[in-house]
MITIKE-197085 format. One record per residue: residue number from 0; x, z, y of N, C-alpha, C in turn; residue in three letters. Coordinates in steps of 0.05 Angstrom, whole numbers. Example, Ala and Ser with C-alpha at 12.3 -4.5 7.8 and 13.67 -1.06 7.14 Angstrom:
residues 2
(atom 0,(264,156,-114),(246,156,-90),(264,156,-66),'ALA')
(atom 1,(257,142,-45),(273,143,-21),(258,157,1),'SER')
end
This chain:
residues 79
(atom 0,(60,74,440),(63,63,421),(84,95,419),'VAL')
(atom 1,(82,98,388),(103,125,380),(113,113,351),'ASP')
(atom 2,(139,109,360),(155,100,334),(182,122,326),'GLU')
(atom 3,(171,146,336),(187,164,332),(193,175,303),'SER')
(atom 4,(166,169,287),(174,184,267),(186,157,244),'ARG')
(atom 5,(197,143,256),(215,123,242),(200,101,225),'GLY')
(atom 6,(171,102,224),(152,80,207),(136,63,232),'GLY')
(atom 7,(122,46,228),(109,28,244),(103,41,273),'PRO')
(atom 8,(100,30,290),(86,40,314),(58,48,314),'SER')
(atom 9,(52,65,320),(23,75,326),(10,69,350),'VAL')
(atom 10,(-7,55,351),(-14,34,375),(-44,58,378),'ILE')
(atom 11,(-52,64,410),(-69,74,417),(-94,58,423),'ASP')
(atom 12,(-86,35,435),(-106,20,443),(-98,-18,438),'ASP')
(atom 13,(-123,-20,422),(-114,-46,409),(-114,-77,425),'LEU')
(atom 14,(-125,-69,454),(-122,-90,475),(-100,-90,486),'THR')
(atom 15,(-78,-73,475),(-51,-79,478),(-23,-95,463),'THR')
(atom 16,(-42,-101,446),(-29,-121,421),(-38,-149,439),'VAL')
(atom 17,(-9,-159,435),(-8,-193,444),(-25,-208,425),'ASP')
(atom 18,(-23,-201,400),(-37,-222,378),(-44,-200,365),'VAL')
(atom 19,(-76,-211,364),(-92,-185,339),(-102,-199,325),'LEU')
(atom 20,(-98,-199,298),(-110,-207,278),(-126,-185,254),'ASN')
(atom 21,(-131,-205,228),(-140,-182,214),(-110,-166,198),'GLU')
(atom 22,(-99,-174,196),(-74,-166,187),(-59,-144,207),'SER')
(atom 23,(-56,-150,231),(-47,-131,251),(-68,-103,256),'ILE')
(atom 24,(-91,-112,255),(-114,-92,256),(-107,-75,234),'LEU')
(atom 25,(-120,-81,210),(-113,-64,183),(-85,-49,184),'LEU')
(atom 26,(-63,-61,196),(-36,-51,191),(-35,-26,215),'GLN')
(atom 27,(-43,-31,236),(-46,-15,255),(-73,11,254),'THR')
(atom 28,(-93,3,236),(-114,29,230),(-100,48,204),'LEU')
(atom 29,(-91,39,190),(-72,47,163),(-47,67,184),'GLU')
(atom 30,(-36,54,202),(-15,70,205),(-27,101,220),'ALA')
(atom 31,(-39,97,237),(-59,117,252),(-80,133,234),'ARG')
(atom 32,(-84,117,210),(-99,143,197),(-76,162,188),'PHE')
(atom 33,(-52,148,171),(-25,165,158),(-18,183,183),'ARG')
(atom 34,(-18,178,210),(-13,196,225),(-33,213,235),'ALA')
(atom 35,(-51,220,223),(-79,231,223),(-90,233,252),'ARG')
(atom 36,(-91,204,269),(-101,199,284),(-123,181,279),'ARG')
(atom 37,(-148,196,277),(-166,170,267),(-191,160,289),'ILE')
(atom 38,(-185,162,315),(-192,148,336),(-172,124,346),'TYR')
(atom 39,(-179,102,347),(-170,84,360),(-186,64,382),'THR')
(atom 40,(-175,61,409),(-190,49,427),(-185,12,424),'ASP')
(atom 41,(-206,7,432),(-205,-28,428),(-230,-26,456),'ASN')
(atom 42,(-208,-29,479),(-226,-33,498),(-252,-17,509),'GLY')
(atom 43,(-272,-25,510),(-291,-6,522),(-309,7,488),'PRO')
(atom 44,(-290,-3,468),(-304,10,440),(-280,34,425),'MET')
(atom 45,(-292,48,412),(-274,67,400),(-282,69,367),'LEU')
(atom 46,(-262,59,360),(-261,55,326),(-254,83,312),'ILE')
(atom 47,(-264,97,298),(-264,115,288),(-264,115,251),'ALA')
(atom 48,(-241,130,241),(-234,134,217),(-248,156,201),'LEU')
(atom 49,(-257,149,177),(-271,178,161),(-235,191,153),'ASN')
(atom 50,(-231,214,158),(-205,226,146),(-211,238,122),'PRO')
(atom 51,(-238,241,108),(-247,257,90),(-236,287,89),'TYR')
(atom 52,(-228,298,104),(-219,329,110),(-227,332,136),'GLU')
(atom 53,(-223,358,137),(-223,369,173),(-196,371,177),'GLU')
(atom 54,(-209,359,206),(-175,361,220),(-180,372,244),'LEU')
(atom 55,(-162,386,264),(-167,407,280),(-171,398,308),'PRO')
(atom 56,(-194,373,306),(-203,358,329),(-230,370,347),'LEU')
(atom 57,(-236,382,344),(-263,390,355),(-266,419,362),'TYR')
(atom 58,(-247,430,370),(-243,462,383),(-246,462,411),'GLY')
(atom 59,(-256,484,421),(-263,487,452),(-231,474,465),'SER')
(atom 60,(-211,478,455),(-191,475,474),(-192,442,472),'ASP')
(atom 61,(-190,429,452),(-194,402,454),(-219,390,478),'GLN')
(atom 62,(-238,407,473),(-260,395,487),(-256,395,519),'VAL')
(atom 63,(-237,425,524),(-235,425,561),(-211,403,564),'GLU')
(atom 64,(-189,404,547),(-174,382,549),(-181,355,558),'LEU')
(atom 65,(-207,342,544),(-211,326,546),(-233,320,573),'TYR')
(atom 66,(-246,341,573),(-261,347,604),(-253,345,625),'LEU')
(atom 67,(-220,353,629),(-206,349,652),(-174,338,650),'ASP')
(atom 68,(-178,311,635),(-152,307,632),(-124,308,655),'PRO')
(atom 69,(-132,308,682),(-123,304,699),(-101,278,701),'GLY')
(atom 70,(-86,279,709),(-59,254,704),(-51,256,671),'SER')
(atom 71,(-61,267,656),(-47,268,625),(-51,245,614),'ARG')
(atom 72,(-41,228,601),(-47,200,583),(-60,217,547),'LYS')
(atom 73,(-82,215,546),(-82,233,521),(-94,213,502),'LEU')
(atom 74,(-97,216,475),(-100,207,452),(-128,196,451),'GLN')
(atom 75,(-132,169,440),(-157,165,438),(-179,182,422),'PRO')
(atom 76,(-202,198,434),(-224,216,424),(-244,208,430),'HIS')
(atom 77,(-266,222,410),(-294,220,416),(-297,238,441),'ILE')
(atom 78,(-285,245,450),(-294,266,478),(-287,245,499),'PHE')
end
């Protein structure tokens, strides 16, 4: 959860939400979209939003990071 930007929490995994309903789901996805975090975990399922712009998410540095994350907790990602 990231509240450092002063806005609503940006939740990485929807399974950590105590109560999940349509309103909370949409608020969470909107907050992540505005933070340019287009991937959201939902247990074994990954929710992806189309940003309608190119984001620096698929470079070789990102691939390497997700191939061997070590002990780091990484943002949800297609890799």
